[in-house]
N, C-alpha and C positions, 0 to 999 in steps of 0.2 A: 503492499500500499505506499503511495506517496505521501510524502509529509505536506505539512502546509505550505513550508517555504517554497518547496520542489512546484508545488500547485501554483502558488503564486507567480514563480518566476515563469512558467510556462502561460499563465494568463496573459502575463503583462506583453509576452512575444505574440500575443494572437490565438492561442489554444483555447477556445471557446468550451471545448470540454472541461479542461482545467477548472476554469472558471466556474463553471457551472458545478463540477464538484466542490471547489472550496465553498462556494456560496451555500450550498445544501447543508455541508458539514457545520456550519456555524448559523445557518440561517435562524434554528429556533432560539440558541442563546440570545442572539442580537434582538431578535423579536421581543423577546422575554425585556428586555434593558429598555424598552421605548414603551411597552403596552403600559405601564402603570403611571405613565408619565404624561402622555399625550392623548388626544381623541381621535382625531381620523388621519393622521401623519404618519401611523407606524411604518406602512410600506414604502412610504417616500424616503424617510430617514434611514430605512435599513440600506436601500439603495443608493442612498448619498453615502453611505457607511462604507460600504463596498468599493464606491467610484473612489472616494477619497483616498481608501487603503492602497488602491492600484496606483493611482496619481502619485502616491508619497511613497510608493514601495523602497526607493533609494535611501530614506529617511531610515527605515528599518534594518538594524544591523546584525540582527540575530542573537542578540545580548540577552532578551527575555523571548519567550516564547511566541508565537505568532499570535495565539489567543490573546495574552494581554494585550499586544501591539494594537488588535483590531477593537478590543474594548475601549481603548485610549481614545482611538479614533472616533467610535461611537460615543464617548463623552463628550468630545470636542464638537461633534456634528448635533448633539443635545445643547448643548451650551449656546452654540450660535444661534439654532433654532427657537430657543426660548428667549433668547435675548433680542431676538428681530419681533418678538410679539408684544414687546413691551413699549406702552404708549410713552410719547415724547414727556422726557423728564423723569419717568417713572422709576425708582430706584430698585434695581433687582442684584440681589446678592445669594448666590446659589447656599451660602452658609447660613442665610436666614428667610429667603423665601421659599415657599413650599408649594408644590403642584395645587394645593387648595387655594392658596395665598391667591396665584396668578387666574384661578377660576375655572382651571382645567378639570373636566370629569371624565376621565378616562371609564369608557365601559365596555373595553374589549375584555375582561377579566370577569367571570362568573362563579363566586365563592358557593361551595356546596354546603358549607357549613357556617353557623352563625360566627363562631370563632375566627373565621377565615375573613368573612367580610370586615370584623371589627379591625382584624390585621391591616387588610388591605385600605381601608380608610382611614386608618392609623398612620401607616405609611406616608399617604398622602397629604397628612397636615403636618409632617414635620420637616426641617429645610431640605433642600435635594439635595446638598451633600451627604447629608446623614441617611437620608431613603437610599441613595446610591450605592453607599456602603454596606448597608443592611441586605440589601436587595442580590447583591453579588455575592456577598458572604453567605447567605442563606441559599440562594437560588442556583447559583454558579460553583457554590464552595471553594470561592476563591480564598486563600491564605492572607496574613497579613502583608507579607512580601509580594504576592500577585498584587492584591490592591495599591500598594504602593507603586508598583509598575504603570497600572492603569492610569493612578491619578496623579503620578509623578510628583509623590510626597513622601515622606519619609516613613519607614515601618513603625517608628514609635509613634510618630502622628496619625498612622492607621490604626493602631490598637486603641488609642486614645480616643479617635472619633467613632471607633466601634461601641466602645464602651458609652460612650455620651449619647450616640445613636439610641443605643436600647434604654436609656433613661428616658429620653424623650419619648420613644415609643410607648412607654409603658405610660409616661405622664398622657400622652392622648388616648390610650387604651382607656386608661381611668375616667376620662372624661366622656368617652362615646359607650364604654360598657355599661350594662345594668349590675346592679350590683350582687346579683345570684351569679351573674356569667363570668365576673371578672377574675375572683378566684382562679378558676378553671381553665381561662383564657392566659394568665401569668404563669402559670405553673406550667405550662406545656407549651410555651412561647416558640420556643426553638421548633418544636415539632410540629407545630401550627404553620409557622411561617414557612417550613421545608415543603410541608404538603401542597404548597400552593403551587409549587415549582411544575408539577404534572398537572395541574389544572391550566395551567395557563397555556401547556402545551395541547392539551387537548382544545383549547378554545380557538387556537391560532391552525388547528389541522383542516 
């Protein structure tokens, strides 16, 4: 089986089959990345990510995995997309602003359990920097090292951001959840969050 980099090199030289294989290999993951943050632009953003990846191939030196490089590109595409949506003079800071603050209501994800719905809603209400960290941590099983490469920040900063993101998520869950459901949701936060990964794949299939 060809490696990601071999497929990318072939795609760059005009091998459409290699490009299709590379696209299919990572399509679900990149789809998940955008799905809980935008409304109707997921397919366009996925396409833009892969195009930007090919156009910027020379910047990829193989010092990290192609997967983290690809998510880094997706992260930049998302930032550019959301900044263009802001109104003139409107303050926009990924460390402060959430999907909820932007007035976005992604509808591509359908939760089967109440706990899953609560987590999706809570994720959309925490700052985007923290939402991104948690979703990549839970849904893509990325390590702090991986996340550091994707976000271009030190590994220690990533670990601190994960801890803070979990705190913020718990605070939002406390505001959204009914008293009887909160204890169950909080005690199983990791499993509920990870269980959404499969559901997102089903929704996009």
